[in-house]
PASEZA-20879 format. One line per 8 residues: their letters; for each residue x, y, z of C-alpha. Coordinates in pm, 1 decimal. Example, Ala and Ser with C-alpha at 12.3 -4.5 7.8 and 13.67 -1.06 7.14 Angstrom:
BEGIN
as	1230.0/-450.0/780.0  1367.0/-106.0/714.0
//
This chain:
BEGIN
xxxxxxxx	-2348.9/-3690.5/-1571.1  -2131.7/-3389.7/-1647.0  -2442.5/-3167.4/-1681.4  -2542.1/-3265.8/-1325.8  -2201.2/-3159.7/-1194.7  -2222.7/-2829.7/-1382.2  -2572.7/-2757.0/-1249.8  -2450.0/-2780.8/-888.9
xxxxxxxx	-2159.3/-2544.4/-949.1  -2207.2/-2211.3/-774.2  -2068.4/-1922.7/-980.4  -1849.1/-1693.4/-773.7  -1727.0/-1444.0/-1030.9  -1873.6/-1109.2/-1130.1  -1900.4/-1011.6/-1493.5  -1827.6/-644.4/-1549.0
xxxxxxxx	-1574.7/-475.3/-1769.8  -1378.9/-229.1/-1560.5  -1087.6/-7.9/-1659.4  -817.0/169.0/-1464.2  -776.2/546.4/-1459.0  -742.2/653.1/-1823.4  -524.3/949.5/-1728.3  -261.8/696.3/-1620.9
xxxxxxxx	-309.0/412.5/-1870.0  -335.0/642.1/-2174.0  31.1/733.3/-2117.3  139.8/370.7/-2165.6  272.3/242.7/-2501.0  -11.3/98.3/-2709.6  -36.4/-267.1/-2810.6  -328.3/-382.0/-3023.2
xxxxxxxx	-525.3/-615.9/-2798.2  -850.1/-812.5/-2829.2  -1050.7/-1043.5/-2605.2  -1100.8/-1391.5/-2751.0  -1160.8/-1734.7/-2601.4  -1019.0/-1930.0/-2894.8  -669.2/-1960.9/-2734.4  -836.0/-2107.5/-2425.2
xxxxxxxx	-1031.0/-2364.4/-2628.6  -712.9/-2460.7/-2815.0  -545.4/-2502.0/-2476.6  -824.0/-2738.6/-2363.9  -795.4/-2941.6/-2684.0  -423.5/-2990.3/-2620.6  -497.5/-3096.1/-2264.4  -745.7/-3356.4/-2384.8
xxxxxxxx	-459.9/-3553.4/-2540.1  -323.6/-3630.9/-2192.5  -644.4/-3614.0/-1983.7  -906.4/-3878.6/-1913.2  -1207.1/-3945.9/-1691.5  -1445.6/-3679.4/-1559.6  -1195.0/-3399.6/-1616.9  -1173.2/-3490.2/-1987.2
xxxxxxxx	-1553.6/-3500.4/-2005.7  -1563.0/-3156.1/-1845.3  -1316.2/-3021.6/-2102.1  -1519.4/-3165.8/-2389.4  -1834.1/-3012.7/-2244.1  -1669.3/-2669.7/-2223.8  -1531.8/-2696.6/-2577.1  -1876.1/-2787.0/-2706.3
xxxxxxxx	-2040.3/-2497.3/-2519.4  -1788.9/-2241.1/-2644.4  -1801.7/-2368.2/-3001.0  -2178.1/-2327.2/-2990.1  -2115.1/-1956.2/-2926.0  -1887.0/-1864.0/-3217.9  -1890.2/-1496.7/-3119.0  -1664.3/-1587.7/-2824.3
xxxxxxxx	-1412.0/-1756.6/-3050.8  -1367.5/-1443.5/-3255.8  -1236.8/-1109.7/-3140.6  -1492.5/-986.3/-2890.4  -1560.0/-626.3/-2978.1  -1897.2/-592.3/-2802.8  -1927.2/-622.0/-2425.6  -2277.8/-757.6/-2474.5
xxxxxxxx	-2126.8/-1082.2/-2605.2  -1972.9/-1132.6/-2261.0  -2287.3/-1041.3/-2070.6  -2496.4/-1282.0/-2279.6  -2262.0/-1568.6/-2186.5  -2206.9/-1499.1/-1817.3  -2277.3/-1858.3/-1707.7  -2030.2/-1994.1/-1959.1
xxxxxxxx	-1760.9/-1756.9/-1834.9  -1835.8/-1869.7/-1479.7  -1762.5/-2223.4/-1593.8  -1437.8/-2103.9/-1747.7  -1337.2/-1957.6/-1411.1  -1424.5/-2287.9/-1248.1  -1176.0/-2466.3/-1474.6  -898.0/-2221.3/-1397.5
xxxxxxxx	-968.4/-2198.3/-1022.5  -1124.5/-2459.8/-793.6  -1481.5/-2382.0/-688.3  -1392.2/-2430.8/-320.8  -1104.8/-2184.7/-335.8  -1295.7/-1876.4/-223.9  -974.5/-1703.5/-119.7  -846.6/-1684.4/-476.1
xxxxxxxx	-798.8/-1321.6/-564.7  -823.7/-1342.1/-942.4  -964.4/-1169.0/-1246.9  -972.7/-1223.9/-1619.7  -837.5/-931.8/-1818.8  -790.4/-794.6/-2168.2  -440.1/-902.8/-2279.5  -173.8/-654.9/-2167.4
xxxxxxxx	-425.0/-387.2/-2077.2  -559.0/-262.8/-1745.9  -913.7/-371.7/-1829.7  -1064.8/-654.4/-1626.9  -1378.2/-868.7/-1641.4  -1519.1/-1172.8/-1462.0  -1340.5/-1126.3/-1128.1  -1377.0/-1306.9/-797.4
xxxxxxxx	-1548.4/-1140.8/-504.8  -1227.2/-1131.6/-302.9  -1052.1/-955.7/-593.7  -1332.8/-701.2/-609.3  -1297.4/-616.0/-240.9  -926.3/-551.5/-280.4  -885.1/-387.1/-620.2  -1218.1/-242.8/-734.9
xxxxxxxx	-1363.4/86.6/-614.3  -1671.2/87.2/-390.4  -1903.9/185.4/-671.8  -1765.1/-103.2/-878.2  -1690.2/121.8/-1173.2  -1311.2/119.5/-1192.8  -1007.5/-96.6/-1139.9  -801.1/81.0/-876.2
xxxxxxxx	-430.8/126.4/-941.0  -199.6/168.4/-640.5  -196.2/531.3/-529.0  175.3/508.7/-453.7  270.4/378.5/-797.2  457.6/605.4/-1037.7  385.4/628.1/-1407.8  741.8/521.6/-1488.4
xxxxxxxx	716.4/209.7/-1272.0  383.0/114.1/-1429.6  530.9/164.6/-1775.3  831.4/-51.4/-1685.6  612.1/-337.1/-1559.7  371.0/-310.3/-1853.1  641.2/-310.7/-2121.6  853.5/-573.3/-1948.1
xxxxxxxx	564.0/-821.0/-1947.3  502.2/-767.6/-2317.6  869.4/-789.4/-2416.5  915.9/-1097.4/-2201.3  646.8/-1266.0/-2411.3  785.0/-1134.4/-2743.4  1148.4/-1224.3/-2673.3  1066.0/-1573.6/-2555.7
xxxxxxxx	840.7/-1654.2/-2852.6  1043.5/-1499.7/-3136.0  1401.7/-1495.4/-3008.9  1411.4/-1778.8/-2756.5  1524.2/-1537.3/-2485.2  1383.5/-1542.7/-2132.0  1436.9/-1212.7/-1952.5  1598.0/-1232.0/-1608.9
xxxxxxxx	1388.6/-943.6/-1484.4  1064.1/-1062.8/-1331.0  812.3/-784.9/-1392.5  570.0/-773.2/-1103.1  313.0/-521.7/-993.9  304.3/-478.4/-616.2  -22.4/-342.1/-479.8  -35.7/-177.3/-136.8
xxxxxxxx	-390.8/-223.3/-3.9  -544.9/-93.7/318.9  -706.6/-383.9/502.6  -1054.0/-268.0/610.9  -1065.5/-509.9/905.9  -729.3/-427.0/1059.5  -670.3/-79.9/918.6  -318.5/-192.4/825.2
xxxxxxxx	-149.2/-181.7/488.0  -101.4/-515.6/314.2  91.2/-588.6/-2.7  -18.4/-806.1/-294.2  186.7/-925.3/-588.7  1.4/-950.8/-919.4  101.6/-1268.7/-1099.2  25.2/-1245.7/-1470.2
xxxxxxxx	-71.4/-1568.2/-1646.6  -41.2/-1534.1/-2024.7  -112.5/-1896.2/-2126.4  -436.5/-1796.2/-2296.6  -286.4/-1508.1/-2496.7  -195.3/-1553.7/-2862.3  82.6/-1316.3/-2969.9  107.4/-1234.6/-3341.8
xxxxxxxx	369.0/-1050.4/-3547.2  239.1/-774.9/-3778.8  568.5/-651.5/-3922.9  933.0/-746.4/-3959.7  1133.8/-843.5/-3653.4  1441.7/-627.7/-3588.7  1781.3/-794.0/-3528.2  1818.9/-852.8/-3157.6
xxxxxxxx	2168.9/-701.5/-3168.5  2015.8/-365.0/-3256.0  1783.0/-371.0/-2954.3  1846.2/-280.3/-2592.0  1852.6/-638.6/-2464.5  2180.8/-739.6/-2302.9  2261.1/-1091.3/-2426.4  2485.6/-1155.5/-2126.4
xxxxxxxx	2244.1/-1062.5/-1847.2  1918.6/-1099.5/-2047.2  1789.5/-766.6/-1924.0  1651.7/-464.8/-2107.4  1913.1/-199.1/-2043.5  1727.6/96.9/-2193.6  1350.1/72.5/-2224.3  1313.7/382.7/-2442.5
xxxxxxxx	1573.2/249.0/-2687.3  1394.2/-86.7/-2689.5  1061.7/82.0/-2770.1  1223.5/261.5/-3064.3  1399.6/-43.3/-3209.1  1115.0/-288.4/-3136.3  795.7/-77.6/-3125.8  489.9/-246.6/-2982.7
xxxxxxxx	286.8/-174.7/-3295.7  481.5/-462.0/-3456.1  260.9/-698.9/-3257.2  -97.9/-774.6/-3168.4  -250.0/-1006.1/-2907.6  -578.8/-1182.0/-2859.9  -718.1/-1403.8/-2587.7  -736.8/-1314.4/-2220.9
xxxxxxxx	-497.4/-1284.8/-1929.5  -540.9/-1405.7/-1574.4  -427.0/-1189.3/-1284.5  -379.1/-1360.0/-950.8  -314.6/-1144.3/-645.0  -90.9/-1310.3/-386.5  -50.4/-1170.8/-35.2  321.9/-1095.6/-2.5
xxxxxxxx	306.4/-867.4/300.9  562.5/-1073.4/492.0  818.3/-1100.0/212.4  764.2/-736.7/110.1  819.8/-616.9/467.8  1139.4/-819.9/491.8  1261.6/-682.8/158.5  1196.3/-330.9/281.9
xxxxxxxx	1406.0/-403.1/590.8  1690.4/-534.1/374.8  1683.7/-219.9/161.9  1696.6/-0.8/472.1  1993.0/-193.8/610.2  2183.6/-148.9/283.6  2163.4/227.6/306.0  2440.9/439.9/450.1
xxxxxxxx	2200.7/592.9/702.1  2083.0/252.4/827.3  2138.4/361.7/1188.6  1964.9/698.4/1165.8  1645.7/784.4/1352.4  1456.5/795.6/1022.3  1575.7/446.5/930.6  1477.0/310.8/1271.7
xxxxxxxx	1132.1/461.3/1215.8  1108.1/292.4/875.4  1205.4/-39.5/1032.7  928.6/7.6/1288.0  679.3/69.4/1006.7  792.7/-251.0/835.8  737.6/-438.4/1162.9  383.9/-296.7/1182.7
xxxxxxxx	307.8/-419.9/830.2  450.9/-760.5/917.1  236.3/-797.0/1229.4  -77.0/-669.6/1059.1  -258.5/-526.0/1361.2  -395.9/-176.5/1388.9  -335.5/57.9/1680.1  1.4/-86.0/1779.6
xxxxxxxx	307.5/103.4/1894.7  650.9/-30.9/1805.1  977.3/34.6/1983.8  1335.7/-48.7/1888.0  1628.1/5.0/2122.8  1989.2/-73.5/2029.7  2215.1/-152.6/2326.5  2560.0/6.4/2334.0
xxxxxxxx	2851.9/-49.2/2568.5  3177.2/101.2/2681.1  3419.4/-125.8/2863.1  3150.2/-397.2/2893.6  2907.8/-161.2/3066.1  2572.6/-77.5/2906.5  2515.2/292.8/2846.4  2201.0/500.1/2869.7
xxxxxxxx	2225.9/671.6/2531.4  1925.1/884.7/2436.1  1992.2/819.9/2066.2  1912.9/455.5/2141.9  1651.0/479.9/2416.7  1458.7/754.9/2238.0  1324.2/508.1/1980.4  1203.3/269.5/2252.4
xxxxxxxx	861.0/270.1/2416.8  996.4/220.6/2768.2  1327.8/396.7/2706.4  1183.2/726.7/2584.0  1125.5/822.2/2948.9  1495.3/793.7/3039.0  1742.5/1077.0/3008.0  2118.9/1100.4/3015.2
xxxxxxxx	2275.9/1267.2/3319.5  1965.2/1186.7/3525.7  2013.3/965.8/3830.5  1653.8/838.5/3836.0  1676.5/741.3/3468.7  2015.2/577.7/3522.7  1873.4/366.7/3803.6  1567.7/267.0/3597.4
xxxxxxxx	1786.6/177.9/3300.2  2016.5/-34.5/3515.7  1721.8/-231.2/3657.1  1581.5/-271.4/3306.3  1911.0/-415.1/3177.1  1929.6/-655.9/3471.7  1572.6/-765.0/3401.0  1652.7/-836.3/3036.1
xxxxxxxx	1967.1/-1028.5/3126.2  1764.5/-1247.1/3361.4  1479.9/-1294.8/3110.4  1630.5/-1280.9/2759.9  1342.5/-1469.6/2596.6  1068.6/-1320.7/2382.5  774.0/-1268.6/2617.5  418.3/-1155.5/2538.0
xxxxxxxx	237.0/-990.7/2829.3  -107.0/-1047.7/2682.0  -285.1/-866.3/2962.4  -85.3/-597.9/3139.5  -223.2/-540.0/3488.7  -128.2/-345.7/3800.9  16.2/-646.9/3992.7  261.1/-711.2/3705.5
xxxxxxxx	421.0/-372.4/3759.6  572.6/-496.1/4085.3  758.6/-750.5/3875.7  839.0/-520.6/3578.1  836.8/-163.8/3709.5  970.0/-25.9/3379.7  625.6/-87.0/3228.4  444.1/154.7/3461.8
xxxxxxxx	470.5/460.0/3231.6  316.5/255.5/2949.2  45.0/126.3/3180.2  -33.7/482.5/3282.6  -62.9/568.3/2910.7  -333.9/305.0/2872.5  -125.8/17.6/2734.1  -285.4/-314.9/2828.1
xxxxxxxx	-92.0/-562.7/2614.8  286.1/-566.4/2568.4  537.6/-783.2/2387.1  912.8/-780.0/2442.3  1165.0/-944.0/2210.9  1529.0/-905.9/2323.9  1782.3/-973.7/2047.4  2115.7/-1131.0/2135.6
xxxxxxxx	2438.9/-1271.0/2004.2  2727.4/-1443.3/2181.6  2831.8/-1111.2/2334.7  2495.9/-1052.3/2502.4  2197.0/-829.6/2431.5  2211.1/-642.1/2101.4  1879.5/-468.4/2110.6  1519.7/-473.4/2216.4
xxxxxxxx	1203.0/-492.2/2004.5  871.9/-413.5/2169.1  505.8/-392.8/2071.2  235.2/-227.7/2277.9  -142.4/-218.4/2240.6  -428.1/-57.8/2434.8  -629.2/-376.3/2375.9  -583.6/-647.6/2637.9
xxxxxxxx	-506.8/-992.6/2497.7  -398.2/-865.1/2154.6  -27.5/-950.8/2175.4  22.4/-1325.5/2203.9  260.9/-1603.9/2113.6  114.6/-1598.7/1762.6  247.0/-1244.9/1714.5  592.8/-1365.0/1814.3
xxxxxxxx	567.5/-1622.7/1534.8  490.3/-1344.7/1286.3  795.4/-1151.9/1405.5  1039.2/-1442.6/1380.9  1135.1/-1393.1/1011.8  1232.9/-1031.7/1082.5  1447.4/-1090.8/1390.9  1774.4/-1167.4/1203.7
xxxxxxxx	1737.1/-843.4/1006.8  1646.3/-638.4/1312.1  1940.8/-792.0/1497.7  2164.6/-678.9/1212.8  2020.8/-328.2/1248.1  2100.4/-333.2/1618.9  2457.4/-446.3/1544.0  2496.3/-165.0/1291.2
xxxxxxxx	2380.3/86.0/1551.5  2627.6/-55.5/1802.1  2911.2/-42.7/1548.1  2821.3/314.5/1454.4  2839.9/417.5/1819.4  3173.3/241.9/1867.1  3307.8/412.1/1555.2  3190.1/748.6/1681.8
xxxxxxxx	3369.3/703.6/2013.9  3684.3/573.8/1846.5  3686.6/863.2/1600.8  3653.1/1118.5/1879.5  3940.6/969.8/2074.5  4164.0/963.3/1766.7  4075.6/1323.6/1681.6  4173.1/1448.8/2026.0
xxxxxxxx	4475.1/1230.0/2094.0  4773.3/1080.5/1918.8  4896.5/725.6/1977.3  4735.2/555.8/2278.6  4874.4/306.2/2518.7  4648.2/-0.5/2525.5  4659.0/-2.1/2904.7  4476.5/332.3/2921.6
xxxxxxxx	4264.8/316.0/2605.6  3958.0/213.7/2802.7  3973.8/537.9/3000.5  3977.0/745.5/2682.9  3657.2/575.1/2567.9  3481.0/655.8/2893.8  3580.3/1021.9/2879.8  3487.7/1044.4/2511.8
xxxxxxxx	3140.3/917.5/2599.2  3113.6/1169.5/2881.9  3219.1/1437.0/2634.1  2952.3/1337.9/2381.5  2679.7/1367.6/2643.5  2747.8/1740.4/2680.7  2580.8/1827.2/2351.6  2434.1/2147.0/2485.8
xxxxxxxx	2778.3/2304.8/2543.0  2964.2/2510.4/2280.1  3219.4/2334.2/2062.4  3523.1/2516.0/2206.7  3402.2/2473.1/2564.3  3356.2/2100.4/2505.0  3705.8/2076.0/2358.7  3861.2/2245.7/2658.9
xxxxxxxx	3654.5/2039.5/2901.7  3759.9/1722.6/2726.9  4130.3/1804.8/2760.9  4096.0/1925.2/3117.9  3925.8/1603.5/3230.5  4217.9/1378.2/3131.2  4547.4/1572.8/3156.0  4733.9/1275.3/3293.5
xxxx	4622.0/1045.1/3010.6  4685.0/1277.0/2717.9  4964.2/1152.5/2497.2  5236.2/1387.9/2371.4
//
């Protein structure tokens, strides 16, 4: 019965031993490591105590097959031993991952080394070079980061087994990968399964108090000190690891946005550009343009501020001190106030421009699909997110769904930009004037804004102009 099931199983893993770039991995601390399938067989034997039915029969069948190949239960030092048992290793993969789960991005690997074997086809497409000769490490990864992840995984295992300590740090390798279909960068988290790795002590364990592990936070405070006090040559491992690559593009993009918003320059042009790049990664479509426009006010009136409109797709055509731009901006604001919902214009056509004239410059550029997402709070519009594509029908309601997780963060960015503008105006007024009467404070803000728009004038000229414009309001 079980043999009939096995015979219908379609292997979906490749059996090759591939290594990462030696110039990088040779700089990592060395841990003696060997491939062996004995820890896996012991794992199956433990499972048999609580398993019954066909699954138990399958486990017994696997145990029997592996025990009939004793070379696999020892330290595998010859790659030929793997090649000669390819079908058996395919069965092993079937146990770990369901046969129907073709989307599983997984590989088996030498314990705590960047050597892989028996990997799924989807893993190969993402993390193996085109000639299928090497495991590809992320081009953006630094040697220090790789060392930190590598050592943290090993010490996490050591500290838990021998000291009963579980590190709070979660060592994870994040892979940026260029999606061949979309041309966009995606991010994958490598989950490391060590259940089939047997860790052994070769020397004497050092007192934990002498190491660099903080017993309050359960973190390694100084990796170099830890490597000195608890060198990796104290240990050896045998078995095999399982790497599973999980698509974390959405969560990674959101984390990037959070990091940007925590910076002091969160409202700068560079930060806005980084937020736009995070939006692109989140959406996952190639050839898109992204715009972000914070809305700022003085005395409850929206202002055409080039610092804000310059990062927008529709707003980049508007200029301060230009009557045509001022009129276009006013109509745009009125349009957004009347239609504050997120709207995808899947197919942008000429007749639509009569309804939304502000889109004509984009239409003339060749944009044929447009998505607008106004962001609001109880005070009104905070900002405006937009996507544009030359491909008709590309921006749909589904894209809005992809954007939803990012909207609270982008709204916060728009609020920060608004607050930064308000602070700038307030600072200018306080620099030029002493105590203000509340009844005339609004007028100072308007003149301060008018003053800021004259950036092309000399500093002294601007100062004199500022004072001359409001002689009656200047406080003693």
